[in-house]
N, C-alpha and C positions, 0 to 999 in steps of 0.2 A: 288639544287643539280646538275642541268645540267652543270653548268660551272665548277664544279669539275671535271666531266667526260671530258669536252672538254680539260682542262688543262693537265690532266693525258694522254690523247690521244696524245697531243702534246708532251709530254715528251718522249712517247713510240716512235713517229715519229722521233724525234731528234736522239734517241739513235740507231733506226734502220739504220738512214742515216749514223750515226758516224762508225757503224760497217761495213756497206756495201761499205763505200766510198773507202776503198783499194781495195776492190774486183772489184769495178767498174772502177778503174783506167786503163786508157789504157797503153798496154805495148809498150815500144818504138821498133821500127823495129831493127832488129839485122842483117840485110843483108849485104853482102859485097858491094852492090852497094850504099847503104845509107853512109856506112862507107867512101867509097871512095869519094863521094860528099862532106861530111863534111871535109875530108882532104884536098880536092882541095879549099873549101871555106876557110879553115885555112890559106893556102898558099896565096890566093889572098888578105886576110885581112892583113897578115903580109907585104906582098909587098906594099899594099896601105899605111900603116903606115910608112913604110921606105921612100917611095916617099914623103909624108907628110912632114917628117923630113927634106928631101932634099929642099923642096920647102920653107919651113920655114927659112932654113939656108939661101937660097938665097934672103929671103925677097921678094919673089913673090906674097905672098898671105897675106891678113890681118890676124893679131895675133888672133882676137876673132874668125874669120872664122876656122883657124887652130885648135883652142882649142875645138870648138863644133864638128868639124869633127873627132878629135882624141877620143873624149868621145864616139861619136857614134861607130867609128871602134873598140874601145877597149870593149865597151859592147857587140858587137856583136860576137867579137873574144872569150870573156869569155863564152857567151852562146854555141858556138860551141865547145869549149873545154869541157864543162859540159856534152854536148851530146856525144862527143866521149869517155869520161870516163865512161858514163852511159852504153855503148855499150859493155864494159868490162865484164859485166854479173855477175859472181860468188859472189863477195863481195855485190853487190848492191842487188841481189835477196835475199840473206840471211836476209839482213837489212829489205827488203820489207816484208818478212816473219815474222820477228820479230815484225815489225810495226802491222802487220795484227793480230797476236795474242795478242798484247797489246790492240788492238781496241776490240777484242772480250772480253778480261777481263774486259775492262772499261765498256762495253756495259752490260755485265751480272751484274756487281756490280751495275750499274744503274738500271737496271730492277729489281734486288733482294732486293736492299737496299734503294737507294734514292727515287725510285717510290713510295713505301709504306710511306716513311717518309714524302715526300712532300705531299701525299694524306691526312695523318694524320694532318700536319700542316695547310693545307687548310681547312680541315673540322673544326679545332679548331678556325681558323680565322673566319670562317663563324658563328660558334657559338657565338664568342665575338661580332660580328657585331649585331646579333639577341638580345644579353642582353643588348647592348648598346641601341637598339631601345626601349626595354620595361622598363627598370629600371633606365635610366638616364633622370631625368625630363628635363635636358638641352639640350638634345640631338637634334639635328635639324631633320626636316621631309622631307628632300628634296629627291626626288626620290622615286621609289616604295617601298612598303613594302615587305621585304623578305618573302618567304612562311614560313620559320621556325618561324618568328614572329607571322604570323597568326594563326600557330599550336599552338603556347605558349599561345596566348589570348584565343584560344578556350578551351585549358586544363585549363586555370585559370577561364573561364566562368563556365565550368563544375564543377570545385571544389567549387566555390563560390555557386552553386546551392545546393550542398551538405552542405557546411559550410557558410550559409549566415551571420554568426555573425563574420567574419574574416575581421575586419577594416583594418590590413595591405594589404590584398588581394584586397579589393575594392579600396585602394588607388593605388595599383600597376595597377589595371584595368583601373582607370581614366587616369593614365599617358599613359597608352598604346592607349587607345581611342582618347586622345590629340594627340598623335603623328600620329595615323591613320586619323586624320581630322574628326572623329566622335564626334562632339562638344556636341550633345544633350545626347548621351550616355555616354560620359566623364563627364558632369555636374551630372548626375544622379549616377554615380558610386562615384564621390567626396561627393556627398550629403548622400549616404549611409555610407561612411567611417566616415563623420562628426557627423551623427546621432549616430554611435556607440561609437565614442571616440570624444565628443565635446570639450573636455579640453586638448587634446593633440595638443602641439603647432606645429608639423609638419603637422598634418592633416589640421589644421586650416589655416596654412601658405599657404599650396599648393591649398586648395579650394578657398582662398580668391585670390590668385595670378591667378588662372584659370579664376575666374570670371572677374577680372579686365582686364586680356589679351583679353578676349572674347569681352569685350566692354569697351575700355579704356576712352570713354567719359562719362561713367556712374560712378560717384563717391558716388552715394548714395545708398540705399536700402540694400540688403544682403551683398554686397561687403564692404560698410562702417561698417556694424554691425561685420562682420568677422574681419577686420582689427582692429578695436577697440578692440575686444576681444583678438586678437593676441597680441596687444601692453600691455594688462593687463597681459596675461600670460607670455610675455617675453618683459620687458621694454625696453630691448635694442635692439628690432628688428628693423633693418634699413629699410625694405619693409614697415612695419608698420608706421614708423615715416615719411618716404616720402610720402606714400599715404594719410595719415591723413592731413599733411601739404597741399598737392595738394588739397584736398577737402575743407579745410579751405579757401585756396586762391581762389577757384572757387566760394565760397560764399561771397567774399569780406572781410572775417575777417583775415586781414593781421597779426594782432597781434598773433592770435592763430596760424597761419601758422608758423610764425617765432618760436613760442614756441615748435614746433615739428622739424623745419629745422635747427634752430641753434644748438641744442644738436647733431643732426645728423652730422652737418659739422664739429663738434669737434671730432666726432667717426671716420669719415673718414680718410684714409692716407693722410697725408699732401703731397701735390703735385700731386696727382692722377687725373685723368681725371674727376672722378665723384666729387671729392672735388672741383675742379676749376669750374665745371658746377654748382655746388650747390651754389658755392659762388657768381656767377653772379646772380642766381636766388634770392638769399637772398638780395642782394644789390638792384635789382629792386623792391623787395618787400618792402624793407625799404624806397624807394622813393616813392612808392604809399602810404604806411601809413603815410608818412609826408605831403602828399598832401590831405589827407582827412580832 
């Protein structure tokens, strides 16, 4: 929640700066001496521009130099004329007052309307990030876990103590522990969910995938049993077909591996990276089988 407060404070600072800027703007001097100085500068600039025209007509000076010098003199003359106009006073002062009132109105609207809306939006964004951490199995676990996620995990743990037969709750807790890097706790939570719902394809799939990702080199034991069961529960499950083909390949049973991979190859979208990758594997497997 600290960063919410920081962003809100920044919004307040920007608003105060916008409101106070017209008040802090220095007033131009309105003395006769300054006016006389500007008028004298105006006359000198006009004389220099006239002399520049004469020299250009006589071709006593390079054309590029004349062009650059004219732009400089004209820019300085324009600035001088603007300052002289500003010293006129009345109209400019009324305009400055109107700008000041508009700044105050904008500031009040920002503080009274935009700040609460921004705060609510930032809070909702933070909650969405928390939900992503907990309930999206594909979410990456880079960076630190936000405090809201830890609080939700604690509440889920407490609820499961009171309702230990909630298989869906144990499944969510396993996902959360996996995101947090608590592998042993995640495996225990998945095991509880599987014990409560051993024939649920979602539970079996997530439990099997977790075990495989924890130790990709191990294609036997419980992970093999789970993927075999998953394929029976869901004969079109692509993860199960891939894993069981891999397990057979590692045992040297290339025919059985192709029995899983060839149907999977047909099920994958044509031209996809997965299909092309599997096609290369299938080709190599056929070569190996031909050499046996």
